[in-house]
Structures are given as C-alpha cells and as structure tokens.
N, CA, C and O atoms as CSV, one atom per row, in Angstrom:
chain,resi,resn,atom,element,x,y,z
A,1,MET,N,N,-98.818,24.142,-18.275
A,1,MET,CA,C,-97.591,24.884,-18.071
A,1,MET,C,C,-97.832,26.339,-18.472
A,1,MET,O,O,-98.304,26.623,-19.572
A,2,SER,N,N,-97.504,27.236,-17.575
A,2,SER,CA,C,-97.717,28.655,-17.809
A,2,SER,C,C,-96.449,29.288,-18.385
A,2,SER,O,O,-95.341,29.010,-17.925
A,3,THR,N,N,-96.625,30.137,-19.390
A,3,THR,CA,C,-95.482,30.810,-19.993
A,3,THR,C,C,-95.432,32.281,-19.607
A,3,THR,O,O,-94.678,33.056,-20.197
A,4,THR,N,N,-96.236,32.669,-18.613
A,4,THR,CA,C,-96.246,34.074,-18.225
A,4,THR,C,C,-95.068,34.385,-17.326
A,4,THR,O,O,-94.678,33.576,-16.485
A,5,ASN,N,N,-94.525,35.535,-17.509
A,5,ASN,CA,C,-93.422,36.040,-16.720
A,5,ASN,C,C,-94.013,36.813,-15.548
A,5,ASN,O,O,-95.056,37.445,-15.714
A,6,PRO,N,N,-93.393,36.791,-14.374
A,6,PRO,CA,C,-93.928,37.569,-13.252
A,6,PRO,C,C,-94.067,39.061,-13.568
A,6,PRO,O,O,-94.926,39.734,-12.998
A,7,SER,N,N,-93.237,39.579,-14.467
A,7,SER,CA,C,-93.334,41.000,-14.795
A,7,SER,C,C,-94.552,41.300,-15.651
A,7,SER,O,O,-95.004,42.445,-15.686
A,8,THR,N,N,-95.096,40.309,-16.339
A,8,THR,CA,C,-96.269,40.560,-17.185
A,8,THR,C,C,-97.572,40.164,-16.507
A,8,THR,O,O,-98.637,40.286,-17.114
A,9,LYS,N,N,-97.516,39.700,-15.281
A,9,LYS,CA,C,-98.748,39.364,-14.574
A,9,LYS,C,C,-99.568,40.602,-14.263
A,9,LYS,O,O,-100.761,40.503,-13.976
A,10,ARG,N,N,-98.941,41.761,-14.315
A,10,ARG,CA,C,-99.674,42.991,-14.050
A,10,ARG,C,C,-100.709,43.292,-15.120
A,10,ARG,O,O,-101.608,44.103,-14.899
A,11,PHE,N,N,-100.592,42.641,-16.292
A,11,PHE,CA,C,-101.558,42.846,-17.367
A,11,PHE,C,C,-102.781,41.949,-17.238
A,11,PHE,O,O,-103.787,42.181,-17.909
A,12,GLY,N,N,-102.710,40.928,-16.387
A,12,GLY,CA,C,-103.841,40.030,-16.197
A,12,GLY,C,C,-104.123,39.234,-17.462
A,12,GLY,O,O,-103.207,38.693,-18.081
A,13,ALA,N,N,-105.391,39.165,-17.841
A,13,ALA,CA,C,-105.789,38.400,-19.021
A,13,ALA,C,C,-105.834,39.265,-20.279
A,13,ALA,O,O,-106.293,38.807,-21.326
A,14,ARG,N,N,-105.371,40.487,-20.191
A,14,ARG,CA,C,-105.445,41.400,-21.334
A,14,ARG,C,C,-104.310,41.176,-22.313
A,14,ARG,O,O,-103.257,40.657,-21.942
A,15,TYR,N,N,-104.514,41.555,-23.533
A,15,TYR,CA,C,-103.536,41.641,-24.631
A,15,TYR,C,C,-103.145,40.321,-25.276
A,15,TYR,O,O,-102.568,40.351,-26.363
A,16,GLY,N,N,-103.413,39.187,-24.692
A,16,GLY,CA,C,-103.076,37.914,-25.312
A,16,GLY,C,C,-101.725,37.396,-24.878
A,16,GLY,O,O,-100.925,38.123,-24.288
A,17,ARG,N,N,-101.473,36.121,-25.178
A,17,ARG,CA,C,-100.264,35.456,-24.699
A,17,ARG,C,C,-99.024,35.887,-25.463
A,17,ARG,O,O,-97.989,36.150,-24.851
A,18,LYS,N,N,-99.103,35.966,-26.790
A,18,LYS,CA,C,-97.913,36.281,-27.591
A,18,LYS,C,C,-97.384,37.691,-27.337
A,18,LYS,O,O,-96.179,37.849,-27.141
A,19,PRO,N,N,-98.229,38.721,-27.332
A,19,PRO,CA,C,-97.690,40.054,-27.033
A,19,PRO,C,C,-97.089,40.153,-25.628
A,19,PRO,O,O,-96.094,40.850,-25.429
A,20,ARG,N,N,-97.682,39.465,-24.661
A,20,ARG,CA,C,-97.111,39.487,-23.308
A,20,ARG,C,C,-95.772,38.769,-23.267
A,20,ARG,O,O,-94.862,39.205,-22.563
A,21,ALA,N,N,-95.636,37.674,-24.012
A,21,ALA,CA,C,-94.365,36.945,-24.048
A,21,ALA,C,C,-93.278,37.787,-24.706
A,21,ALA,O,O,-92.142,37.810,-24.232
A,22,LYS,N,N,-93.618,38.487,-25.802
A,22,LYS,CA,C,-92.646,39.369,-26.456
A,22,LYS,C,C,-92.236,40.512,-25.536
A,22,LYS,O,O,-91.065,40.886,-25.474
A,23,PHE,N,N,-93.212,41.057,-24.826
A,23,PHE,CA,C,-92.929,42.143,-23.897
A,23,PHE,C,C,-92.024,41.660,-22.767
A,23,PHE,O,O,-91.131,42.392,-22.339
A,24,ALA,N,N,-92.241,40.445,-22.279
A,24,ALA,CA,C,-91.414,39.892,-21.215
A,24,ALA,C,C,-89.968,39.716,-21.683
A,24,ALA,O,O,-89.036,39.969,-20.920
A,25,LEU,N,N,-89.777,39.285,-22.928
A,25,LEU,CA,C,-88.428,39.138,-23.478
A,25,LEU,C,C,-87.719,40.485,-23.565
A,25,LEU,O,O,-86.565,40.616,-23.155
A,26,ILE,N,N,-88.408,41.475,-24.098
A,26,ILE,CA,C,-87.824,42.812,-24.238
A,26,ILE,C,C,-87.518,43.401,-22.866
A,26,ILE,O,O,-86.466,44.009,-22.668
A,27,GLU,N,N,-88.432,43.222,-21.923
A,27,GLU,CA,C,-88.227,43.788,-20.597
A,27,GLU,C,C,-87.076,43.091,-19.869
A,27,GLU,O,O,-86.348,43.731,-19.110
A,28,ALA,N,N,-86.909,41.800,-20.090
A,28,ALA,CA,C,-85.789,41.083,-19.458
A,28,ALA,C,C,-84.455,41.595,-19.990
A,28,ALA,O,O,-83.501,41.738,-19.226
A,29,LEU,N,N,-84.378,41.874,-21.296
A,29,LEU,CA,C,-83.152,42.451,-21.862
A,29,LEU,C,C,-82.925,43.868,-21.345
A,29,LEU,O,O,-81.801,44.269,-21.044
A,30,HIS,N,N,-84.000,44.598,-21.253
A,30,HIS,CA,C,-83.936,45.999,-20.834
A,30,HIS,C,C,-83.459,46.127,-19.391
A,30,HIS,O,O,-82.611,46.969,-19.093
A,31,ARG,N,N,-83.989,45.311,-18.503
A,31,ARG,CA,C,-83.670,45.416,-17.081
A,31,ARG,C,C,-82.499,44.540,-16.653
A,31,ARG,O,O,-82.056,44.614,-15.507
A,32,GLY,N,N,-81.999,43.717,-17.559
A,32,GLY,CA,C,-80.906,42.812,-17.217
A,32,GLY,C,C,-79.579,43.522,-17.029
A,32,GLY,O,O,-79.466,44.728,-17.249
A,33,ARG,N,N,-78.587,42.763,-16.625
A,33,ARG,CA,C,-77.253,43.325,-16.427
A,33,ARG,C,C,-76.524,43.393,-17.756
A,33,ARG,O,O,-76.634,42.493,-18.590
A,34,HIS,N,N,-75.774,44.478,-17.942
A,34,HIS,CA,C,-75.010,44.676,-19.166
A,34,HIS,C,C,-73.544,44.889,-18.807
A,34,HIS,O,O,-73.227,45.478,-17.774
A,35,LYS,N,N,-72.666,44.410,-19.659
A,35,LYS,CA,C,-71.228,44.538,-19.433
A,35,LYS,C,C,-70.711,45.802,-20.121
A,35,LYS,O,O,-71.033,46.072,-21.278
A,36,CYS,N,N,-69.917,46.557,-19.398
A,36,CYS,CA,C,-69.332,47.787,-19.924
A,36,CYS,C,C,-68.288,47.435,-20.984
A,36,CYS,O,O,-67.435,46.582,-20.736
A,37,PRO,N,N,-68.335,48.073,-22.165
A,37,PRO,CA,C,-67.340,47.778,-23.192
A,37,PRO,C,C,-65.962,48.373,-22.889
A,37,PRO,O,O,-64.986,48.025,-23.555
A,38,TYR,N,N,-65.866,49.257,-21.905
A,38,TYR,CA,C,-64.601,49.900,-21.589
A,38,TYR,C,C,-63.868,49.213,-20.433
A,38,TYR,O,O,-62.663,48.979,-20.521
A,39,CYS,N,N,-64.582,48.890,-19.354
A,39,CYS,CA,C,-63.919,48.286,-18.185
A,39,CYS,C,C,-64.309,46.822,-17.967
A,39,CYS,O,O,-63.809,46.190,-17.037
A,40,ASN,N,N,-65.182,46.280,-18.797
A,40,ASN,CA,C,-65.628,44.879,-18.749
A,40,ASN,C,C,-66.265,44.476,-17.428
A,40,ASN,O,O,-66.184,43.310,-17.042
A,41,ARG,N,N,-66.878,45.386,-16.747
A,41,ARG,CA,C,-67.584,45.084,-15.511
A,41,ARG,C,C,-69.084,45.181,-15.769
A,41,ARG,O,O,-69.519,46.033,-16.544
A,42,GLU,N,N,-69.878,44.328,-15.137
A,42,GLU,CA,C,-71.332,44.371,-15.291
A,42,GLU,C,C,-71.888,45.473,-14.404
A,42,GLU,O,O,-72.449,45.200,-13.343
A,43,ALA,N,N,-71.733,46.694,-14.830
A,43,ALA,CA,C,-72.152,47.839,-14.026
A,43,ALA,C,C,-72.810,48.912,-14.877
A,43,ALA,O,O,-72.771,50.092,-14.527
A,44,VAL,N,N,-73.408,48.521,-15.979
A,44,VAL,CA,C,-74.013,49.493,-16.889
A,44,VAL,C,C,-75.483,49.662,-16.550
A,44,VAL,O,O,-76.208,48.679,-16.402
A,45,SER,N,N,-75.921,50.899,-16.427
A,45,SER,CA,C,-77.326,51.188,-16.196
A,45,SER,C,C,-77.831,52.103,-17.290
A,45,SER,O,O,-77.076,52.882,-17.871
A,46,ARG,N,N,-79.105,51.998,-17.559
A,46,ARG,CA,C,-79.739,52.780,-18.619
A,46,ARG,C,C,-80.199,54.109,-18.037
A,46,ARG,O,O,-80.938,54.135,-17.053
A,47,LEU,N,N,-79.767,55.210,-18.638
A,47,LEU,CA,C,-80.177,56.535,-18.178
A,47,LEU,C,C,-81.453,56.991,-18.872
A,47,LEU,O,O,-82.371,57.503,-18.231
A,48,ALA,N,N,-81.504,56.802,-20.175
A,48,ALA,CA,C,-82.666,57.167,-20.978
A,48,ALA,C,C,-82.675,56.235,-22.187
A,48,ALA,O,O,-81.833,55.343,-22.296
A,49,ALA,N,N,-83.615,56.441,-23.080
A,49,ALA,CA,C,-83.705,55.580,-24.258
A,49,ALA,C,C,-82.444,55.739,-25.100
A,49,ALA,O,O,-82.232,56.781,-25.721
A,50,GLY,N,N,-81.613,54.708,-25.120
A,50,GLY,CA,C,-80.407,54.726,-25.936
A,50,GLY,C,C,-79.186,55.322,-25.272
A,50,GLY,O,O,-78.137,55.405,-25.910
A,51,ILE,N,N,-79.273,55.745,-24.009
A,51,ILE,CA,C,-78.136,56.329,-23.305
A,51,ILE,C,C,-77.831,55.467,-22.086
A,51,ILE,O,O,-78.700,55.228,-21.248
A,52,TYR,N,N,-76.580,55.003,-21.999
A,52,TYR,CA,C,-76.153,54.125,-20.915
A,52,TYR,C,C,-74.949,54.719,-20.220
A,52,TYR,O,O,-74.184,55.476,-20.817
A,53,GLN,N,N,-74.780,54.365,-18.932
A,53,GLN,CA,C,-73.636,54.840,-18.174
A,53,GLN,C,C,-73.124,53.720,-17.282
A,53,GLN,O,O,-73.900,53.009,-16.644
A,54,CYS,N,N,-71.798,53.576,-17.249
A,54,CYS,CA,C,-71.161,52.592,-16.382
A,54,CYS,C,C,-71.042,53.201,-14.991
A,54,CYS,O,O,-70.589,54.336,-14.842
A,55,ARG,N,N,-71.447,52.452,-13.982
A,55,ARG,CA,C,-71.363,52.948,-12.612
A,55,ARG,C,C,-69.938,52.901,-12.075
A,55,ARG,O,O,-69.620,53.611,-11.121
A,56,LYS,N,N,-69.072,52.080,-12.667
A,56,LYS,CA,C,-67.694,51.966,-12.175
A,56,LYS,C,C,-66.789,53.040,-12.775
A,56,LYS,O,O,-66.147,53.797,-12.048
A,57,CYS,N,N,-66.743,53.101,-14.132
A,57,CYS,CA,C,-65.824,54.039,-14.778
A,57,CYS,C,C,-66.511,55.330,-15.233
A,57,CYS,O,O,-65.855,56.192,-15.818
A,58,SER,N,N,-67.800,55.481,-14.982
A,58,SER,CA,C,-68.587,56.690,-15.295
A,58,SER,C,C,-68.568,57.065,-16.771
A,58,SER,O,O,-68.717,58.240,-17.106
A,59,THR,N,N,-68.391,56.103,-17.647
A,59,THR,CA,C,-68.397,56.361,-19.079
A,59,THR,C,C,-69.821,56.337,-19.592
A,59,THR,O,O,-70.576,55.411,-19.296
A,60,LYS,N,N,-70.193,57.344,-20.354
A,60,LYS,CA,C,-71.504,57.373,-20.995
A,60,LYS,C,C,-71.335,56.983,-22.448
A,60,LYS,O,O,-70.368,57.382,-23.098
A,61,PHE,N,N,-72.284,56.195,-22.961
A,61,PHE,CA,C,-72.233,55.808,-24.363
A,61,PHE,C,C,-73.637,55.542,-24.850
A,61,PHE,O,O,-74.570,55.377,-24.063
A,62,ALA,N,N,-73.771,55.502,-26.163
A,62,ALA,CA,C,-75.070,55.323,-26.799
A,62,ALA,C,C,-75.244,53.884,-27.257
A,62,ALA,O,O,-74.270,53.161,-27.469
A,63,GLY,N,N,-76.482,53.487,-27.405
A,63,GLY,CA,C,-76.788,52.145,-27.861
A,63,GLY,C,C,-78.198,52.108,-28.397
A,63,GLY,O,O,-78.752,53.135,-28.789
A,64,LYS,N,N,-78.773,50.931,-28.413
A,64,LYS,CA,C,-80.160,50.775,-28.848
A,64,LYS,C,C,-81.078,51.227,-27.722
A,64,LYS,O,O,-80.615,51.567,-26.634
A,65,ALA,N,N,-82.366,51.230,-27.984
A,65,ALA,CA,C,-83.308,51.727,-26.995
A,65,ALA,C,C,-83.380,50.835,-25.761
A,65,ALA,O,O,-83.483,51.343,-24.644
A,66,TYR,N,N,-83.327,49.510,-25.940
A,66,TYR,CA,C,-83.471,48.612,-24.801
A,66,TYR,C,C,-82.197,47.858,-24.470
A,66,TYR,O,O,-82.030,47.437,-23.326
A,67,THR,N,N,-81.302,47.671,-25.409
A,67,THR,CA,C,-79.999,47.067,-25.167
A,67,THR,C,C,-78.960,47.887,-25.929
A,67,THR,O,O,-79.310,48.666,-26.816
A,68,PHE,N,N,-77.713,47.716,-25.594
A,68,PHE,CA,C,-76.710,48.496,-26.312
A,68,PHE,C,C,-75.829,47.645,-27.163
A,68,PHE,O,O,-74.932,48.159,-27.831
C-alpha cells in the first residue's frame, strides 16, 4: 500500500517517506477550500503568506501561513 500523495510524486524517491507525507498534509491544507468567517461561503483564496481574501465579499484578513 502506497502512502504517497499525487502532489508529492514530483519528488520521486528523494527526501524519504515521512517528510513527503508531512508535506502532503500541509499542502492539502494550503490548497484546500476555506470558509469565509464573514459570509460563510467557501470562497477564500490565499493571496500571500498569511493574507487571505474572500472572492464573494472581497474581505481581506490575516491568518496563519498555510491556513487561517
């Protein structure tokens, strides 16, 4: 049974299994859908590290680097 994520296949056999698995978890949170705390719609996109913007209500807010 393979535990590799399709997003980490670009690394091939490098770096080991555990670091690739941790990276896949972080990347899934980073690229996943987020719910806006103001309008409750899943329309939040990441602009930069720690800066997010809702595509529906155009509200900008700060959060963590990969999730808010």
